[in-house]
Structures are given as C-alpha cells and as structure tokens.
RODO-2510 file (C-alpha; in nm, 4 decimals, decimal comma):
residues 435
     n   res          X          Y          Z
     1     m     3,9112    11,0667     8,2220
     2     p     4,0026    10,7024     8,3032
     3     e     4,2251    10,5257     8,0514
     4     d     3,9739    10,2471     7,9793
     5     q     3,7052    10,5061     7,9038
     6     k     3,9405    10,6846     7,6655
     7     n     4,0209    10,3584     7,4911
     8     r     3,6505    10,2821     7,4569
     9     r     3,5925    10,6207     7,2990
    10     l     3,8837    10,5571     7,0651
    11     g     3,7267    10,2265     6,9612
    12     v     3,3892    10,3934     6,9068
    13     l     3,5480    10,6598     6,6853
    14     w     3,7320    10,3999     6,4809
    15     g     3,4095    10,2040     6,4378
    16     f     3,2367    10,5258     6,3257
    17     i     3,5085    10,5812     6,0661
    18     c     3,4566    10,2245     5,9408
    19     l     3,0820    10,2882     5,9112
    20     i     3,1307    10,6141     5,7218
    21     n     3,3635    10,4454     5,4739
    22     l     3,1186    10,1613     5,4232
    23     l     2,8394    10,4108     5,3535
    24     a     3,0670    10,6032     5,1152
    25     i     3,1604    10,2879     4,9226
    26     l     2,7998    10,1694     4,8983
    27     f     2,6728    10,5116     4,7970
    28     l     2,9383    10,5837     4,5325
    29     t     2,9553    10,2371     4,3800
    30     g     2,5781    10,1935     4,3993
    31     t     2,5108    10,5309     4,2349
    32     t     2,7678    10,4627     3,9625
    33     t     2,6280    10,1159     3,8875
    34     l     2,2636    10,2278     3,8848
    35     t     2,3502    10,5243     3,6631
    36     a     2,5295    10,2978     3,4144
    37     v     2,2317    10,0598     3,4049
    38     r     1,9913    10,3535     3,3592
    39     i     2,1972    10,4929     3,0710
    40     c     2,1985    10,1555     2,8941
    41     r     1,8232    10,1052     2,9397
    42     a     1,7518    10,4537     2,8096
    43     g     1,9590    10,3857     2,4992
    44     e     2,1845    10,6826     2,5747
    45     a     2,5065    10,4892     2,6046
    46     r     2,6492    10,6268     2,2794
    47     a     2,5808    10,9862     2,3741
    48     f     2,7231    10,9317     2,7223
    49     l     3,0407    10,7721     2,5891
    50     d     3,0975    11,0693     2,3577
    51     t     3,1351    11,2896     2,6707
    52     l     3,4066    11,0709     2,8197
    53     s     3,7800    11,0601     2,7531
    54     a     3,8066    10,6914     2,8487
    55     l     3,5924    10,3813     2,8407
    56     p     3,4275    10,2891     3,1734
    57     a     3,4542     9,9399     3,3161
    58     a     3,1606     9,7042     3,3338
    59     p     2,8978     9,8291     3,5855
    60     w     2,9540     9,5371     3,8247
    61     v     3,3333     9,5769     3,8471
    62     m     3,3450     9,8809     4,0757
    63     p     3,1015     9,7618     4,3501
    64     v     3,2380     9,4072     4,3546
    65     c     3,6024     9,5180     4,3770
    66     a     3,5382     9,7977     4,6272
    67     v     3,3131     9,6002     4,8633
    68     t     3,5313     9,2875     4,8462
    69     g     3,8470     9,4904     4,9076
    70     y     3,6849     9,6745     5,2001
    71     a     3,5713     9,3474     5,3594
    72     a     3,9241     9,2061     5,3232
    73     l     4,0703     9,5247     5,4767
    74     l     3,8453     9,5020     5,7849
    75     t     3,9208     9,1301     5,8149
    76     a     4,2977     9,1968     5,8168
    77     s     4,2500     9,4728     6,0765
    78     f     4,0386     9,2608     6,3122
    79     y     4,2731     8,9632     6,2674
    80     r     4,5675     9,1773     6,3734
    81     r     4,3803     9,3376     6,6642
    82     l     4,2277     9,0214     6,8079
    83     l     4,4883     8,7528     6,7433
    84     r     4,8040     8,9671     6,7574
    85     r     4,9632     8,7483     6,4916
    86     h     5,1418     8,8405     6,1678
    87     e     5,0943     9,2054     6,2615
    88     l     5,3496     9,3495     6,0179
    89     g     5,2053     9,1460     5,7308
    90     c     4,8530     9,2630     5,8174
    91     c     4,9700     9,6260     5,8129
    92     v     5,1189     9,5822     5,4651
    93     i     4,7989     9,4119     5,3461
    94     e     4,5866     9,6989     5,4835
    95     v     4,7916     9,9592     5,2966
    96     a     4,7766     9,7531     4,9762
    97     l     4,3987     9,7048     5,0047
    98     c     4,3578    10,0754     5,0736
    99     i     4,5318    10,1540     4,7423
   100     f     4,3284     9,8839     4,5656
   101     i     3,9926    10,0230     4,6886
   102     t     4,0865    10,3801     4,5966
   103     l     4,1840    10,2700     4,2443
   104     a     3,8719    10,0542     4,2101
   105     m     3,6604    10,3632     4,2849
   106     h     3,8581    10,5683     4,0290
   107     m     3,9870    10,8122     4,2924
   108     s     3,6313    10,9294     4,3630
   109     y     3,6758    10,8765     4,7382
   110     k     3,9893    10,8871     4,9587
   111     g     3,8412    10,8277     5,3033
   112     v     3,9709    10,4696     5,3086
   113     i     4,3237    10,6122     5,3280
   114     l     4,2266    10,7980     5,6468
   115     l     4,0715    10,4789     5,7875
   116     v     4,3927    10,2811     5,7403
   117     l     4,5996    10,5698     5,8742
   118     a     4,3861    10,5872     6,1904
   119     d     4,4043    10,2102     6,2359
   120     l     4,7818    10,1924     6,2021
   121     l     4,8437    10,5046     6,4134
   122     d     4,6664    10,3270     6,6987
   123     y     4,8787    10,0144     6,6410
   124     l     5,2276    10,1634     6,6093
   125     d     5,4037    10,2171     6,9413
   126     s     5,6537    10,4923     6,8624
   127     w     5,6267    10,8368     6,7103
   128     s     5,9135    10,7689     6,4700
   129     k     5,7137    10,4857     6,3109
   130     r     5,3998    10,6959     6,3169
   131     s     5,5776    10,9832     6,1461
   132     a     5,6932    10,7512     5,8664
   133     l     5,3383    10,6154     5,8296
   134     i     5,1886    10,9667     5,8194
   135     a     5,4359    11,0678     5,5498
   136     l     5,3494    10,7581     5,3416
   137     m     4,9733    10,7945     5,3751
   138     a     4,9874    11,1706     5,3138
   139     g     5,1701    11,0985     4,9887
   140     l     4,9019    10,8461     4,8929
   141     y     4,6277    11,0933     4,9844
   142     v     4,7745    11,3619     4,7609
   143     a     4,8504    11,1176     4,4787
   144     a     4,4912    10,9865     4,4888
   145     d     4,3508    11,3186     4,3634
   146     a     4,1401    11,2348     4,0571
   147     d     4,2083    11,5648     3,8795
   148     l     4,5849    11,5099     3,9029
   149     v     4,5683    11,1458     3,7960
   150     q     4,3538    11,2257     3,4916
   151     l     4,6347    11,4366     3,3519
   152     v     4,8350    11,1180     3,2856
   153     w     4,5714    10,8460     3,3111
   154     p     4,2213    10,9253     3,1778
   155     m     3,9466    10,7580     3,3831
   156     v     3,5742    10,7756     3,4430
   157     t     3,5003    10,9218     3,7854
   158     f     3,1889    10,9701     3,9953
   159     e     3,1584    11,3255     3,8649
   160     h     3,1129    11,1967     3,5079
   161     f     2,8170    10,9837     3,6115
   162     a     2,6718    11,2656     3,8227
   163     r     2,6673    11,4965     3,5165
   164     y     2,4260    11,2598     3,3464
   165     y     2,1532    11,3840     3,5797
   166     p     1,9931    11,7267     3,5752
   167     a     2,1949    11,9975     3,7461
   168     r     1,9963    11,9916     4,0687
   169     q     2,0228    11,6144     4,1088
   170     a     2,3915    11,6238     4,0154
   171     v     2,4588    11,8846     4,2815
   172     m     2,2739    11,6720     4,5364
   173     l     2,4759    11,3618     4,4483
   174     l     2,8071    11,5488     4,4643
   175     g     2,6944    11,7167     4,7860
   176     v     2,6192    11,3832     4,9512
   177     r     2,9587    11,2527     4,8365
   178     n     3,1352    11,5591     4,9772
   179     l     2,9342    11,5393     5,3008
   180     i     3,0414    11,1791     5,3566
   181     a     3,4023    11,2654     5,2730
   182     s     3,3927    11,5583     5,5186
   183     a     3,2472    11,3331     5,7884
   184     a     3,5336    11,0898     5,7288
   185     v     3,7906    11,3692     5,7592
   186     i     3,6293    11,5125     6,0749
   187     s     3,6050    11,1719     6,2432
   188     f     3,9702    11,1051     6,1550
   189     v     4,0738    11,4394     6,3068
   190     l     3,8775    11,3609     6,6247
   191     f     4,0350    11,0158     6,6361
   192     s     4,3833    11,1638     6,5999
   193     m     4,3208    11,4234     6,8719
   194     l     4,1929    11,1599     7,1154
   195     l     4,4851    10,9310     7,0294
   196     v     4,7352    11,2111     7,0961
   197     r     4,5576    11,2896     7,4219
   198     i     4,5719    10,9254     7,5322
   199     q     4,9381    10,8957     7,4351
   200     s     5,0217    11,2177     7,6193
   201     a     4,8415    11,0915     7,9283
   202     e     5,0266    10,7613     7,8974
   203     t     5,3574    10,9457     7,8624
   204     r     5,2815    11,1495     8,1743
   205     r     5,1812    10,8337     8,3591
   206     i     5,5061    10,6633     8,2574
   207     q     5,7039    10,9691     8,3650
   208     r     5,5218    10,9683     8,6986
   209     l     5,5886    10,5965     8,7409
   210     n     5,9543    10,6505     8,6522
   211     t     5,9719    10,9250     8,9127
   212     e     5,8083    10,6996     9,1718
   213     l     6,0409    10,4161     9,0717
   214     a     6,3427    10,6437     9,1114
   215     q     6,2163    10,7483     9,4544
   216     a     6,1563    10,3845     9,5496
   217     n     6,5048    10,2924     9,4305
   218     d     6,6479    10,5768     9,6363
   219     q     6,4541    10,4567     9,9404
   220     l     6,5762    10,1021     9,8821
   221     h     6,9306    10,2340     9,8535
   222     q     6,8901    10,4235    10,1800
   223     m     6,7400    10,1133    10,3445
   224     a     7,0256     9,8999    10,2129
   225     m     7,2776    10,1461    10,3542
   226     e     7,0904    10,1517    10,6849
   227     r     7,0833     9,7720    10,6968
   228     e     7,4546     9,7674    10,6208
   229     r     7,5188    10,0110    10,9057
   230     m     7,3003     9,7988    11,1356
   231     a     7,4888     9,4860    11,0308
   232     e     7,8172     9,6609    11,1036
   233     t     7,6850     9,7684    11,4431
   234     r     7,5665     9,4155    11,5225
   235     e     7,9040     9,2750    11,4199
   236     r     8,0871     9,5303    11,6357
   237     n     7,8625     9,4391    11,9284
   238     r     7,9292     9,0728    11,8624
   239     l     8,3040     9,1301    11,8619
   240     a     8,2732     9,3366    12,1783
   241     r     8,0791     9,0579    12,3503
   242     e     8,3317     8,7945    12,2484
   243     i     8,6245     9,0062    12,3673
   244     h     8,4466     9,0902    12,6902
   245     d     8,3351     8,7343    12,7595
   246     t     8,6651     8,5600    12,6785
   247     l     8,9456     8,8027    12,7552
   248     g     8,7552     8,9721    13,0352
   249     h     8,6919     8,6485    13,2194
   250     s     9,0451     8,5163    13,1625
   251     l     9,2104     8,8388    13,2681
   252     t     8,9915     8,8572    13,5780
   253     g     9,1003     8,5062    13,6783
   254     i     9,4651     8,5880    13,6115
   255     s     9,4393     8,9147    13,8060
   256     v     9,2803     8,7459    14,1073
   257     g     9,5341     8,4631    14,0899
   258     l     9,8278     8,7033    14,0771
   259     d     9,6917     8,8907    14,3771
   260     a     9,6853     8,5609    14,5618
   261     c    10,0437     8,4865    14,4527
   262     m    10,1640     8,8215    14,5822
   263     a    10,0014     8,7483    14,9147
   264     l    10,1568     8,4009    14,9303
   265     l    10,5111     8,5125    14,8476
   266     s    10,5630     8,6402    15,1986
   267     v    10,4270     8,3200    15,3466
   268     s    10,5434     8,0312    15,1282
   269     v    10,7298     8,0375    14,8009
   270     d    10,6134     7,6839    14,7207
   271     a    10,2514     7,7814    14,7717
   272     a    10,3059     8,0876    14,5514
   273     r    10,4601     7,8632    14,2853
   274     q    10,1601     7,6325    14,2956
   275     q     9,9292     7,9318    14,2632
   276     l    10,1292     8,0569    13,9633
   277     e    10,0879     7,7176    13,8006
   278     l     9,7128     7,7505    13,8449
   279     v     9,7227     8,1019    13,6983
   280     s     9,9228     7,9679    13,4063
   281     q     9,6599     7,6998    13,3506
   282     v     9,3881     7,9650    13,3562
   283     a     9,5845     8,1689    13,1031
   284     r     9,6195     7,8663    12,8731
   285     h     9,2480     7,7933    12,8967
   286     g     9,1780     8,1591    12,8293
   287     l     9,3945     8,1422    12,5191
   288     e     9,1988     7,8375    12,4036
   289     d     8,8736     8,0287    12,4595
   290     v     9,0050     8,3214    12,2561
   291     r     9,1004     8,0888    11,9710
   292     a     8,7583     7,9236    11,9860
   293     s     8,5911     8,2647    11,9778
   294     v     8,7975     8,3674    11,6760
   295     g     8,6993     8,0451    11,5036
   296     a     8,3347     8,1099    11,5847
   297     l     8,3618     8,4602    11,4413
   298     r     8,4995     8,3187    11,1172
   299     a     8,2369     8,0434    11,0916
   300     d     7,9126     8,0604    11,2858
   301     d     7,8560     7,6895    11,2467
   302     a     8,1948     7,5847    11,3903
   303     p     8,1512     7,2604    11,5839
   304     r     8,1792     7,2642    11,9631
   305     h     8,4427     7,0179    12,0846
   306     v     8,3051     6,9822    12,4388
   307     s     7,9552     6,9608    12,5787
   308     i     7,7926     7,2544    12,7539
   309     t     7,8201     7,0741    13,0885
   310     e     8,1941     7,0151    13,0425
   311     a     8,2476     7,3747    12,9292
   312     i     8,0724     7,5170    13,2382
   313     q     8,2507     7,2787    13,4760
   314     r     8,5917     7,3701    13,3301
   315     l     8,5008     7,7373    13,3513
   316     a     8,4110     7,7057    13,7183
   317     a     8,7164     7,4918    13,7973
   318     d     8,9567     7,7425    13,6411
   319     s     8,7946     8,0320    13,8233
   320     a     8,8000     7,8476    14,1538
   321     a     9,1599     7,7448    14,1086
   322     a     9,2764     8,0958    14,0205
   323     s     9,0746     8,2816    14,2847
   324     g     9,0365     8,0274    14,5654
   325     a     8,6627     8,0866    14,5708
   326     q     8,4163     7,8029    14,6199
   327     i     8,1956     7,7469    14,3151
   328     p     7,9498     7,4625    14,3820
   329     m     7,7435     7,3701    14,0782
   330     e     7,4130     7,1953    14,0173
   331     l     7,3751     7,1146    13,6469
   332     a     7,0766     6,9161    13,5211
   333     l     7,1299     6,9371    13,1477
   334     d     7,0936     6,5718    13,0519
   335     g     6,8228     6,5379    12,7879
   336     v     6,8063     6,9152    12,7344
   337     t     6,8419     7,0115    12,3667
   338     l     6,9872     7,3561    12,2983
   339     t     7,1032     7,5251    11,9827
   340     n     7,4589     7,6560    11,9506
   341     d     7,3358     8,0116    12,0188
   342     e     7,1462     7,8989    12,3272
   343     e     7,4425     7,6997    12,4628
   344     n     7,6686     7,9985    12,4029
   345     a     7,4251     8,2289    12,5858
   346     v     7,4120     7,9963    12,8882
   347     i     7,7909     7,9618    12,9061
   348     r     7,8415     8,3374    12,8718
   349     l     7,5885     8,4096    13,1472
   350     v     7,7663     8,1766    13,3906
   351     q     8,1017     8,3218    13,2873
   352     e     7,9821     8,6804    13,3344
   353     g     7,8265     8,5963    13,6709
   354     i     8,1476     8,4378    13,8031
   355     t     8,3671     8,7138    13,6623
   356     n     8,1555     8,9917    13,8169
   357     a     8,1362     8,8099    14,1494
   358     l     8,5168     8,7859    14,1655
   359     r     8,6007     9,1254    14,0172
   360     h     8,3349     9,3512    14,1687
   361     g     8,1771     9,1520    14,4524
   362     r     8,4997     9,0004    14,5937
   363     a     8,2919     8,6903    14,6628
   364     s     8,4299     8,3752    14,8250
   365     r     8,1384     8,1526    14,7294
   366     i     7,9459     8,1443    14,3999
   367     e     7,6581     7,9013    14,3566
   368     v     7,5522     7,8016    14,0031
   369     r     7,2316     7,6124    13,9297
   370     i     7,1016     7,5242    13,5809
   371     a     6,7991     7,2977    13,5376
   372     p     6,4641     7,2855    13,3576
   373     d     6,1640     7,4199    13,5470
   374     p     5,9090     7,1668    13,6823
   375     a     5,6864     7,2108    13,3751
   376     g     5,9785     7,1486    13,1408
   377     r     5,9017     7,4602    12,9386
   378     e     6,2003     7,6720    13,0391
   379     l     6,5621     7,6234    13,1320
   380     a     6,6135     7,8114    13,4580
   381     l     6,9557     7,9586    13,5424
   382     r     7,0703     8,0977    13,8757
   383     v     7,4094     8,2427    13,9728
   384     q     7,4264     8,3592    14,3392
   385     d     7,7360     8,4928    14,5178
   386     n     7,8059     8,6082    14,8740
   387     g     7,9848     8,9244    14,7667
   388     v     7,9255     9,2864    14,8594
   389     g     7,6177     9,3150    14,6423
   390     c     7,4810     9,6327    14,4888
   391     a     7,1925     9,8446    14,6106
   392     a     7,1304    10,0259    14,2804
   393     i     7,2023     9,8112    13,9763
   394     t     7,3020     9,9915    13,6593
   395     p     7,3604     9,7288    13,3884
   396     n     7,7109     9,7642    13,2496
   397     f     7,8372     9,6291    12,9184
   398     g     7,8369     9,2665    13,0285
   399     l     7,4965     9,2689    13,2023
   400     r     7,3341     9,4625    12,9175
   401     h     7,4588     9,2248    12,6514
   402     m     7,3549     8,9318    12,8675
   403     q     6,9987     9,0649    12,8545
   404     e     7,0275     9,1230    12,4806
   405     r     7,1471     8,7655    12,4197
   406     f     6,8600     8,6097    12,6106
   407     g     6,6074     8,8559    12,4684
   408     l     6,6970     8,7574    12,1120
   409     l     6,6413     8,3929    12,2058
   410     g     6,3005     8,4605    12,3629
   411     g     6,4238     8,4460    12,7217
   412     w     6,4769     8,6929    13,0047
   413     v     6,7401     8,7961    13,2622
   414     r     6,7004     8,9852    13,5893
   415     f     6,9374     9,0903    13,8670
   416     d     6,9172     9,1399    14,2434
   417     g     7,1983     9,2971    14,4517
   418     s     7,0274     9,3066    14,7923
   419     n     7,1973     8,9903    14,9284
   420     g     7,5248     8,9438    14,7469
   421     f     7,4511     8,9466    14,3768
   422     l     7,1937     8,7249    14,2099
   423     i     7,1480     8,6599    13,8384
   424     e     6,8324     8,4756    13,7333
   425     a     6,7497     8,3881    13,3741
   426     a     6,5335     8,1564    13,1670
   427     l     6,5336     8,0211    12,8140
   428     p     6,2309     7,8590    12,6479
   429     l     6,2847     7,4906    12,5810
   430     r     6,1726     7,3263    12,2591
   431     r     5,9789     7,0054    12,2547
   432     e     6,1464     6,6950    12,1225
   433     e     5,9650     6,7093    11,7862
   434     e     6,0719     7,0728    11,7438
   435     a     6,4380     7,0004    11,8148
***
C-alpha cells in the first residue's frame, strides 16, 4: 500500500474517532440535561435527589463545559497540525482539555482520552516519547473510572439519570452509551494498528535507504580510489614524457656529438675540440630544459621565458650543431595563439621527430615546417627526414605519447616511413574571440 494512501486512511480513522467522541458527548450531555429538565417539570426532583449521594450541577453546566472543551481540544489539534507552531504547548493543552472534558461529564465517558492518545501518538516521532505518553494516558484512563472515583468523591453520573427511566429504557440508554464507547475503543485500536504498520514500513524504508546509501558510499569510495589510481597513472605518464622528451633528446644529441668527436680525433684535434664545445653547449641547454621541466612539474602555470619560435629554433640549432645534420625550418607562427599545453605539444613533437631521425634514422637532413592551413582552422606540422625510414611502424613510447598529447588537445598525428620518416600533425586553432 502506498504511503500517501496509508496516511489518508490514518486521517480518516482519526476523523472517525473525532466524530464518535462528538456523538458521545452530545448523547450523554443531552440525555443528562433533558432528564434533569423532565424530572423538574414532573415535580420529582425531591424524590430523585433522595436517591443520590451528591448534589448534581445545574443542567446546563455539563453540556456547555463538555462541548466547549471539546471544541477547544479540536482547535488546538488542528492548530498544531496545520500551522506547526507551539506544538509542545498544544500537546499540553490537549491533555489538559481531555481531563477537563472527562471531569465535566462526571467520568461517564472516557473516549476523549483515547482521542488525545491517538492524536499525540501520530505526532510524536520516537517510541520513547510514545511510550511515556501511553503510560500517562493509560494512568488517566484507569483513574477516570467512575466507580473508583466515587469511593473518595461522590458524584452524579450518567447511570444515575438512566435509572430514572423504566428498566427497559434505562438499559437502552446504557446500551447506546456502551456501544459508542466500544466504537471509540475499536476505532482507536484500528488507528494504533495502522499507525504501527505505517511506522514499521517507514522504518523498513529508512533501513533500505540506509543500505542503498551505504552501497552508494562504497561505490563512491571505490570510484575515488579508481580516480586516484588514474591520477597517479597520468602523473607517471607525464613524468615519463618529460624525462623522455628532455633527457632523451639531450642525450641523443650528446651521443651523436661524441661519435663525431671520436671520428674527428684521428683527423684533427682542433676540430674534435670544437665539436666537444658544441656537445658541451648541447649538454648545458639540455640541463636548462630539465630544470624547466622540473619547474613545470611543480607548477603547471610556470611562465615560459622564450617564445615557441625561439624554443624550436634553439632546439634545431643545438641538434644540428651536435650531429652535423642539416635542419632547415619554415615557421609561420606569427599571429598564431596557442595555449601553454599546445605550445608544449608542438615543441615536443619537433623534438621527438629530430631525436628519432638522428637516433634511429641516421638522417643527415631534417626538414621542419609549421604553419596554419589555408583555411586558418588548423596548425599543420610536418617533420620529414632523409633517414633509413621504416616499412612497418610500431609506435614506441615517444610516438605513442605524441599521439596522446595531440589527441587530448583535439588534434591528430600520423606517421609514414616509406621515404625516410615523416611525421604529420595538426592542432585546431581558436578564433581571436575565443583566445
């Protein structure tokens, strides 16, 4: 059964309990008042009073007090339910009015106690509070027994007025009173059972939600751990790229330069010395690149001290000086706006192309061209060498990470080893207003 349907049924039952109590109050107070008026008109007041152990109140007192108190009780209940203000004070007022109505009716009816108990059971949000309320109202219910109260406080009850009538009519009046009281008890029991059922369903729902929340938290924890592992992997790959791009290129230039020195030693010591000076310069530039890479690893937004054109030209000059290879360049980067990541990707591609051409292709000429395409939408890159080439290209660490760099930036890289080795790549260019 849906929760809203259960709550509607609970409201209907509570309204039914209110109606039963209203009927009980009107029936008991009305019968008592009419009987008192009938006795006075028949001139039997003296005889009736001789059968009583206490003087009754004026006929109008019971209906006025009971009906007024009941109206105030319902007003306090609706005020608390609708406005959600002064809730604790309203609860105290309801209990006090419940006692007042029961006393006003001379303990002839106790259904109002069950009404207040049902109302407050629905309001209280914990079973500890409900248990305290049940204990209090149960004590009131027992204490409101007219036969027990009359032992210490004589009063005129509904039974006294019912005895005025013939036996058959008296039995009917008491029977109607008992029928209404039984209906109040039964409706209260049904209300309590439905309330317990709703609370049990709510408890199960909360337990289910807690279980789902625990599972979601576990999934989030697993996802956080996975993201941490992915971040560690990305950082390791980043470190590997930096080491490969800086140290790999520098060491390649130094290795090629030293090979040239060894060849020159048997020919001319002066020429070998000049070559060593060039190798030393390459080593110093390589050390500067390593320091720059370390700085970039520590702060991604580290400023670049030279332009991309100057960086590529120095890269090519060092490589040419150390290896003796010709590296003609065509750079058309004026007016081209690139981010730091894009500039770094372009520089690393040129560096990897030159390094591979010298190390693997043993090339003597490496042509580098970087310029926007005719439409101005992409920056085209081309690194072509006259080395040995490669029939079947299997991307190694450097080539693979070159593709990854450009792929992350929305570009592409492809290779061709049929005539020397060719690297072609492209990066999307942003418009001026996007820069």
